[in-house]
C-alpha angles and dihedrals in degrees: 000000000000097000111111131185125182117170101310095341117111124187136178139164098321109346134073125201125198138148113277118248134194089265089068093062099103093047091047092048092050094051096043093046095047093045098040095116091043093054102034098082091058103043138072118258113260115259111267111262093009116131113249115241090204093062107022121064094206092054091047090051089052090050091052090048092051090051090049091053092048090052092049091049093043092237097117146000119211122189135186111224112228124189135177115281110266093248092053100051090126089058093055117160139112092271089059096042097108104132116095104228105161149317137273118193136187102199142169094031112190121192130189113067093343105055089182138149137183119232124212134170145171134184140199110269089231090060098043120117096030098100095252095125097051088048092050093045092049088052092051092047090053089051092046095053103031102036111015092047095228121161099200139023120193132196126191118199134180106246095236092052092096095167092057092044091053089059095059093038091055088054093046100241111171118253108229104181143271123310108203118226088350103160136012104243122181089344097310130100100239131197113237134200110228121221128181146177126198130201088255089059090048092049088054099042107016096098091052092048091048092053093045099047113012113040 
C-alpha cells in the first residue's frame, strides 16, 4: 500500500501533504506572487492593514504558528500540497513530491453534536488540471473521517468556479444546494454551492476512492 502517514505528514500516489513551516516561505511567496491574478477571483480580500503572508516573512511565520495552534487544539488542520517537480513527472511518488504547489485546509472544526469541518484548497496555476487536487482532497477526507473522527466535511464553491467544482464532483461529494451571498470574495458577497460528505458516505465509498486516487 502506497499510503504513508508520519506525524502530520500524509502521502499518496503522487502528492505529499504536511504543515507549512517558516522554511517554506520563499516557495510560498513565489507561487502566490506568480498566481495572484489566477487566485484573486476566488479568495477574500486581505484585511486592511494586515501584513500579507505571501510577501512578508514575519506574517507567514505567524500564519504557520496559527496553524500549529489549531492543530494542537484540534480546531483545524492545514497542509501544504507538494507535488513532483515538473521535470520529474515520470518519477512521481511521495518521496519526490518536493515542489510546493498549493494548500489544503480543514478549518473551523466544531465538535460536540456537529463534528464538522470546512474544506478549502488552492493550487498553482501551472499544476492545475493534473489531478493533484482530487488526490490531495481524497487524502484529507480519509484523514478527516478515519483519524480526526469528524462526521461531516463541507465545501462551499462559487458556481462559476468550474475547476473547483470538478474536484468535488470527481470525488462524489453531495451537492446540497445554493447558499445566497454566503462569503465575501474579492470584495463581493458571492453565492456558493454547498457540497458535503459524511462519515457514512466515506464508509460506503472510501475504499473505492482510496483505490482510485491514493494507492
